[in-house]
N, C-alpha and C positions, 0 to 999 in steps of 0.2 A: 505496499503499498500506500509508501516512505517513498521507496521508487520512482511510482508512478505519479506520485504527485509533482516530484521531485522535476523530474522531464515534463510537466504539464508549463512548469512554474519557470522551465529555461525555454520553453516555448513561449513562454507568453515575455522573458524581458528582451530573451529574440526580434519578436513582432515588434516590444515596446520601441527597440534600438530606430528597429527597422523607421518604424515610424517616423521612429525625434531623427535619422537621414536624411528620411525622405524633404520628411519635415525645413529639417538646415535648410536645403538643397534647393527646397520650394522659396522659403527666404532671402537663399545668397543674387539668386537668379531675376531676386524681382528689385532688390537693393542694385543691386549690374545698372540692373533696366533702367531706375533710378536715376540713375547715376551718369549713367548717356543719356538719356534726355537734355541734362543739366548744364549741356552745353551743344547751345542750337547755337544760329545765325541772326547777331543783335541790327537793330533798326542803324542805317549808318545817317547824320549826323544831319542831311536834307531834311528824310525819312519823320526827324525826332522836332526838328520846324516846323512841318504841316501840322498836326496838334496842338496848333494855337490857335484861339478864336480871328479872328477877323470879322471886319465892318459886314458882310452879308454870310456866312458860317460858321455855326455855335458846333465848337468842340467837345462834348465828355467823356472819361474815363470813369466808365461806375462797372464796379464787379472787375463781371470780364468780357466788357465789351468798351468799344469805344461807337464813339457818335454823332454822328457826322449829319447837322442838320443845315434851308439856309433860316436866319434869324429870323427872316421876316414870314408868319406863316405864313400870307396872301400866295408866297411866291413854294411854298410848299406842296408838291403833283402828289399825287395817288396812290403817284407809284414808289417802292420801297428798294433795297437793298441789299443783300445779308448777305459776307465776304467769310469761309471761309481759309485763316490760314492754310501754306506752303508748311509738310511736316518739317518740327523744327527749327521755323522760324519766325521770329518774333511778329506777333503779329502788327507791330508799330511801322513795318517793316511795307505798310499797304497804305498810310495812311495816305499817298499821292492819290488812289481812285477815293479814297473817303472825302478829303481839301476841290479835290473840280469837279465830281459828279452834286457834290452840295452843288456847289455854284450854280449847278444848272436846276436847282429848285426840288434831286433826292434826297430822300431819306436814304442811309448810306450807315448798316453799322457790321464792323469787323467786330467777328468772334476770334477770344481769348480762349484756347482749348488745352482744357488736361494735358503738363508737362508739353506742352506744343503737337502737342498731333490727335489732331483732328477725327483722328479712326475712334480715341474713348469717349468721343461724344457729336456722334453724326445728329443727332436729333439737338445739337443745338441753337440751331431757328427757329423750334416750336419753344421758348424762353422765350427771344424777340418778337415775334407775332403775335406771342399773346401779349404783350410788354404793348405793343403802340398799334390799338386798336383802330384809330387813325387811317392807318398806311392800311387799302384797298387792295390794294393788285403786288403782292412779292415778287422776285426776282431772290436768284442761289447763286452764287460764283462762285470760287476755291480756285484753288493750285499747285498745284501736283500733286500732293493726298491729298488737301482743303477737298478740291475739281472729287475727283468722288466719292466724298464723303461728303459731298456736296449733291449729285448724281442720285444719291445711296435717298441724302432726306425726299431729292426730288421725284422719287422713283416712290416713294413713299406716304410721301403727298400730293397725288396729284388734283386734288380736289384744289389746291391751295398756291403752292405754286404754280402760277403762268411764265417764267420763263428758267433758266440756265445758262452759262458762261462759261465755260470748263479756258482756266490757261495754265498750259502747257498739258494737261491734262485728260483723260478719259472715264469713261462709265464702268464698273465692275462689273463682270463674267454674271451676275445676277441679275445686275436694274438693265431687263430689256422697257427702251422706251418707244420702240422705232414704231406705235402705235400709236403714245403720244401727242395732244393737241398742244403742247408745250415748245416755247418758242424756247432753241439754241442756238448757241452758238459756238464752237470751236474754234480760241486764236491758240495758234503757234510757234514759237520759232525754227527760221532753217538753222537754227547755228547749237544748235539747248544739245549737250551732250550728256542729259542726266534721264532723260524719257528716252520711253521705251519704242522707237518706235514700228515693230513688229504690233505690239496690245494698242495703240491706237489706231492704225492704218485698221487693224479685224472688229477692233468696236465700232466703229463707224457705223458698222449695224444694227448695230444697241438701238443709236440714235432717230429720229423724225427725217426721214427722206426730204424735207425741206430745211435742216439743218447746216446749217454758214459754215463752211469752214475754210479758217482766212491765217493763213504763213506769213511773219511775218520776218522780212528776210532781210537775214543776220544777227535776227535776236536774239536771245539767248535763253536758257533758263531762270539765271537767276537775274533778269529785267525785271520779272515779271511780277519781282518784286524790291528790295533799294535794300537792298543788304553785302552787299558786296561779289564779289565771285566766287558759285557755289564750287563745294572738295566735286573733282569733274566733270565740271561742266566746261563751254567752252569758249572764249573770250568772244564778246560778240562787237561784229562787224561795225551796228550804231549806238550812238549816245544808250543814256535809259530816258532819259529826255526823251530821244525818238522814239520808244521802245513805248514809255507810261502815256502817248499822246497814245498810242495807234488805241493804245488797248484803251486807253480813257472813251475814246472819240468808240468804236466799237462795242462797248458797253454801254455808254448815252444812244447808240442808236438802237439797239434792242428794251434799254428800258421804255423809247420812246416809241414803240410797236403799242408794247405794253400801252404804254398808258394814252397810244390813241386808239387802243382798240375796248377800254370801257365803256 
């Protein structure tokens, strides 16, 4: 009897040790992941300067969001933009979008993601939509990983999202928007050294037939934001100001299509 009891105790001890070892391994992976996520691409000084309110645009940083909107409520359009940043990129690096699009009368919200990874909160747009009921039409956009997660939100909320903009990005294979009535624009740079071009091409069939595909000649991956040159990317053949201008122009065009269709 004592021998049997001893064997049972040894088995339980081994099981406990195995459980503790597994838990320690998971904890180590989590710690490494969190530390890895702390190293991210920070916004440039130019991007930080865009966070200052002006006579025409109000800028507010609240909790996990940066809100840009026209100072005059009379100038506020019914259509707003929610933006998901690229993976491990400072959300402030996209302030140029907020500033210049808000100058045209549109509400813009740039969302800060947990550990700056949109995959950890693809439903972030829901809180924004609930907080700003005065905005009647919503467009969602994102850069790189942020674009894929923005697409996922659009796919799951086709009754709410009217427009979708990809910046150097494409939808996940499970998010088939081919039959959707969402207005879609996909913008890519010809010097992009980060994006998977095979996936970019193969996922075109997941988007509506009238999707507008735009190539920025000489544009790279990093200049869809304003955070310097990302590791693995190619130097751009055009200035960031030129690339930013083309991005702003095409997103505003999408917003106007939604606004005028109301």
